[in-house]
C-alpha positions in Angstrom: 70.0 92.2 91.5 69.9 88.4 90.9 66.5 88.5 92.6 65.2 91.1 90.2 66.7 89.7 87.1 66.9 85.9 87.7 69.2 83.5 85.9 66.2 81.8 84.3 65.8 84.8 82.1 69.0 84.3 80.5 68.9 80.5 80.4 65.8 80.8 78.2 67.6 82.8 75.6 69.2 81.2 72.4 73.0 81.4 72.0 73.0 84.5 69.4 70.7 86.4 71.9 73.0 85.9 74.8 75.9 87.1 72.6 74.0 90.2 71.6 73.1 90.9 75.3 76.6 90.6 76.3 78.0 92.8 73.6 75.3 95.4 74.2 75.8 95.3 78.0 79.6 96.2 77.5 78.6 99.4 75.5 75.8 100.4 77.8 78.0 99.7 80.9 80.6 102.0 79.4 78.3 104.8 78.7 76.7 104.4 82.1 80.2 104.7 83.8 80.9 108.0 81.7 77.8 109.6 82.9 78.4 108.5 86.7 82.0 109.8 86.6 81.0 113.2 84.9 78.2 113.6 87.2 80.1 112.8 90.4 83.3 114.8 89.2 81.0 117.8 88.2 79.2 117.8 91.4 82.3 117.8 93.3 83.8 120.7 91.3 80.5 122.7 91.9 80.1 122.0 95.7 83.8 122.2 96.2 84.0 118.8 97.8 87.4 117.0 96.8 86.6 114.1 94.2 88.4 111.5 96.4 85.8 112.3 99.2 82.8 111.9 96.7 84.3 108.6 95.6 84.7 107.6 99.1 81.0 108.3 100.1 78.5 108.9 97.4 80.0 106.7 94.5 80.9 103.8 96.8 77.6 103.9 98.6 75.9 103.6 95.3 78.0 100.8 93.8 77.6 98.8 97.0 73.9 99.3 97.6 73.0 96.4 95.0 75.2 93.9 96.7 73.8 94.8 100.1 70.3 94.5 98.7 71.2 91.0 97.5 72.9 89.9 100.5 70.0 91.1 102.8 67.6 89.2 100.7 69.8 86.2 100.5 69.8 86.2 104.3 66.1 86.5 104.6 65.9 83.6 102.1 68.0 81.3 104.2 71.4 81.7 102.5 72.7 84.0 105.3 76.3 82.9 104.7 76.4 84.3 101.4 76.9 87.7 102.7 80.4 86.9 104.3 81.6 85.4 101.1 80.2 88.4 99.0 81.8 91.1 101.2 85.2 89.4 101.7 85.5 88.7 98.0 84.5 92.1 97.0 87.2 93.5 99.3 89.6 91.3 97.6 88.7 92.2 94.2 88.5 96.1 95.1 91.9 96.0 96.6 93.7 93.4 94.4 92.0 93.8 91.0 90.6 97.3 90.8 93.2 99.3 92.9 96.0 97.0 91.6 94.9 97.5 87.9 94.6 101.2 88.3 97.7 101.6 90.0 99.7 99.7 87.5 98.0 101.7 84.6 98.7 105.3 86.0 100.4 107.0 88.9 97.3 107.4 91.2 97.3 110.6 93.6 97.8 110.0 97.3 95.6 112.5 99.2 97.4 112.6 102.6 94.3 114.0 104.4 92.1 111.1 103.0 94.5 108.3 103.4 95.2 109.2 107.2 91.4 109.0 107.8 89.3 107.0 105.4 92.3 105.0 104.6 92.8 103.9 108.3 89.0 103.4 108.6 89.2 100.8 105.7 92.2 98.9 107.2 90.5 98.9 110.7 87.2 97.5 109.1 89.2 94.7 107.4 91.1 93.6 110.5 87.9 94.1 112.7 86.0 91.6 110.4 88.8 89.1 110.4 89.5 89.1 114.0 85.7 88.8 114.7 85.5 85.8 112.4 88.7 84.1 113.9 87.7 84.6 117.6 84.2 83.5 117.1 85.4 80.3 115.2 88.0 79.7 118.2 85.5 79.9 120.9 82.4 78.6 119.3 83.6 76.3 116.4 81.3 75.3 113.8 78.6 77.2 115.7 80.3 80.7 115.3 78.1 83.4 114.1 78.0 87.2 113.5 75.1 87.9 115.5 72.2 90.5 115.0 73.4 92.7 118.0 76.7 92.9 116.5 75.2 93.6 112.9 73.3 96.4 114.7 76.7 97.8 116.1 78.2 97.7 112.5 75.3 99.8 111.2 75.8 102.3 114.0 79.5 102.4 113.1 78.3 103.1 109.5 76.2 106.2 110.6 79.1 107.5 112.7 81.5 106.9 109.5 79.1 108.7 107.2 78.6 111.6 109.7 82.4 112.0 110.3 83.1 111.8 106.5 80.9 114.9 106.1 83.0 116.5 108.8 86.1 115.5 107.1 85.0 116.8 103.7 84.4 120.3 105.3 87.8 120.2 106.8 89.5 119.0 103.7 87.8 122.0 101.7 88.8 124.4 104.4 92.5 123.2 104.1 92.5 123.3 100.3 89.5 125.0 98.9 90.7 125.2 95.3 92.1 121.9 94.3 92.3 118.3 95.2 95.7 116.9 96.4 97.8 117.6 93.1 99.5 115.0 91.0 103.3 115.1 91.0 105.0 117.4 88.5 106.0 114.6 86.3 102.4 113.6 85.8 101.0 117.0 85.1 102.5 116.8 81.6 100.1 113.9 80.8 97.2 116.2 81.5 98.2 119.6 80.2 97.3 118.9 76.5 93.8 117.6 77.2 90.9 119.9 76.9 89.7 121.1 80.3 86.1 119.5 80.0 87.8 116.1 80.2 88.8 116.7 83.9 85.8 119.0 85.1 82.3 118.9 84.1 81.2 122.2 82.6 80.2 124.5 85.6 77.2 125.7 83.4 75.5 122.3 84.1 73.1 122.6 87.1 73.7 120.6 90.2 70.3 119.0 89.7 71.5 117.8 86.1 74.8 116.6 87.7 72.9 114.6 90.4 70.7 113.2 87.6 73.7 112.1 85.7 75.2 110.5 88.6 72.0 108.4 89.6 71.3 107.4 86.1 74.7 106.4 85.3 74.7 104.3 88.4 71.5 102.6 87.7 72.9 101.9 84.2 76.3 100.4 85.5 74.4 98.2 88.1 71.8 96.9 85.6 74.1 96.4 82.6 76.6 94.6 85.0 74.0 92.1 85.7 73.0 91.4 82.2 76.6 91.0 81.2 77.5 88.6 84.1 74.3 86.7 83.5 74.6 86.2 79.8 78.3 85.6 80.1 77.6 82.9 82.9 75.0 81.1 80.8 77.3 81.1 77.7 80.2 79.6 79.7 78.0 76.9 81.1 76.6 76.0 77.6 80.3 76.0 76.2 81.3 73.4 79.0 83.1 75.5 81.4 83.0 74.0 84.8 80.7 75.6 87.4 83.6 76.1 89.9 85.5 78.1 87.3 82.4 80.2 86.4 82.1 80.9 90.2 85.7 81.7 90.9 85.9 84.0 87.9 82.6 85.5 86.2 80.4 85.5 89.4 83.3 86.8 91.7 84.1 89.5 89.1 80.6 90.4 88.5 80.0 91.6 92.2 82.7 94.2 91.8 82.1 95.0 88.0 80.4 98.4 88.9 83.4 99.5 90.8 85.9 98.3 88.3 84.0 100.0 85.5 83.7 103.3 87.4 87.6 102.9 88.3 88.8 102.6 84.8 86.3 105.4 83.5 87.5 107.6 86.2 91.3 107.0 84.8 90.3 107.6 81.2 88.5 110.8 82.0 91.3 112.1 84.3 89.5 111.7 87.6 92.1 109.5 89.2 91.0 110.6 92.8 87.6 108.8 92.3 89.1 105.4 91.9 91.2 105.7 95.0 88.0 107.0 97.0 85.9 104.4 95.5 88.0 101.4 96.5 88.5 102.8 100.1 84.9 103.6 100.4 83.6 100.3 99.0 85.6 98.3 101.2 84.5 100.2 104.3 80.9 99.8 103.3 81.3 96.1 102.5 82.1 95.6 106.2 79.7 98.1 107.9 76.9 98.1 105.3 76.7 94.8 103.6 77.7 92.6 106.6 76.0 94.9 109.1 72.6 94.9 107.4 72.6 91.2 106.5 73.5 90.2 110.0 70.6 92.3 111.3 68.2 90.4 108.8 69.8 87.1 110.1 72.8 86.0 112.1 75.5 85.0 109.8 77.3 81.7 110.2 81.2 81.8 109.9 81.3 78.1 108.9 78.3 76.4 107.4 78.4 74.3 104.3 74.7 74.6 103.8 75.2 78.3 103.7 78.2 78.1 101.3 80.8 79.2 103.9 83.1 76.2 104.4 86.5 76.2 106.0 88.2 77.6 102.9 86.8 80.9 104.0 89.1 80.8 107.2 92.2 79.7 105.5 92.1 81.2 102.1 89.7 84.1 101.7 90.5 86.0 105.1 94.1 85.5 104.8 94.2 86.7 101.5 92.1 89.8 102.6 94.4 90.4 105.3 97.6 90.2 103.3 96.1 92.6 100.7 95.1 95.0 103.4 98.6 94.8 105.0 100.2 95.6 101.6 97.8 98.4 101.1 98.8 99.8 104.4 102.5 99.7 103.4 101.7 101.4 100.1 99.7 104.1 102.0 102.9 104.9 104.2 105.1 105.1 101.0 102.6 107.2 99.0 102.0 109.7 101.8 105.7 110.6 101.6 105.8 110.9 97.8 102.4 112.4 97.1 101.4 109.4 94.8 101.2 105.8 94.4 103.9 104.3 92.4 102.9 102.2 89.4 105.0 99.2 90.7 102.6 98.9 93.6 99.8 97.5 91.5 101.7 94.6 90.3 102.1 92.6 93.7 98.2 93.1 94.2 97.5 91.8 90.7 99.8 88.8 91.3 98.0 88.0 94.5 94.5 88.4 93.1 95.3 86.1 90.2 96.8 83.5 92.7 93.9 83.8 94.9 91.5 83.1 91.9 93.7 80.1 90.8 94.0 78.7 94.5 90.3 79.0 94.8 89.8 76.8 91.6 92.3 74.3 92.7 90.9 73.9 96.3 87.2 73.9 95.2 87.9 71.4 92.3 88.8 68.9 95.0 85.1 68.4 96.2 82.1 70.1 97.8 83.9 70.5 101.1 86.0 73.2 99.6 83.5 75.0 97.6 
C-alpha cells in the first residue's frame, strides 16, 4: 500500500490537513470494519459455514493481501529482507496485541474442531519459519537465505492449506450444521438482550450483497489504515518523535491495523469467532503467503543490514514469536477443555507485546547495528 500511497503524499500536507486526515481515517476505518464484519458474518450464516472458518480463510486472506503485495514489491525493488520483518512482526502483533486484547476484553469461544486443525497449522508454521531461519544461520552465517525453491514450497503448502480448509469447513458443517461452537452458559446472558440483527446479518440480504459488503469493507479498511498510519507518522516526525519510536510503534502497528480493527468490530457486533479465526488464519498466511510469495520474487536474506534484517531479528523477534506461539499452544489446550478462552489469558500476551516493543526501542536506540 505504501507503493500506491507514498509517504511524500502526506509530507506535503500542512499540519491541520494531517489532523483532519487522521480523524477522518478513524471514522472511515470503523465504518469499513462494520461492513466487512457484517458481510463476512452474514455470508457465513447464509452459506452455513462457521464464522470461525470464514475468519480463518476469507477475512484473513483479505487482510494479509496488501502486506503480501507490499512485501513482494519490496523484494523486487531490492529490499527483500523487509518481508521477513513484516511477517514476523505481524505474527507477534496478531497474537500478542490483537488476540491478547480481544481475550482480555471478552471471553472468546474455543472451537475445538478449528483449534485442533487450523490452530495446529498456525503453530506449525511459526515453528517451521523459526527453525528454517536458525538452521540457515547456523550453517550459512551471514549468507543465510530463504531461497526461491523454498518460497515455492511455501506457496504449494498454502494451496494445500486452502484446499484442506474447504474440506474442513464441510466437515465442520456436517458435525454442527445449525450453529458455531456455543459460548459458555455464563456468557449467553451477555447476548440475550441484544437484537438478533447484531449477531446475524438479515437473511433477506442476497449473497451477492453480502459479498459486496465484505469486499468494499475490506478495501475501505486497507485504504483508511494506510491514510491513518501515514498521516500519524508524518505528524509524529514533525512533533520531534524519534524515527526509531515511530518505526517500533506506528509503523509496526500499522501492518496489523486491518486485523486489529476487524477484531474489535467483530467483538462489538457479537461475532467473536471471527477474531479467533482471523488471527489464526492471518498468522498462517504471513508464513505461507507473505514469505512464500516474497521469496519466490527474490531470495530473502536472514541477516543483512542493507535489507534491514540485522541480528536483532534472531535474538529478539524470532524468540518473541516462539514464546507467544508457545503460550498460545498452552492456551489452546486449556480452552479446548473449557470450551472458551479465559480473559486472564490475554494479559500475559499483552504484557509480552509491550515488553517486545520497549525492548525493540531500547536496542535500536543504541545504533544502526540494532535497527
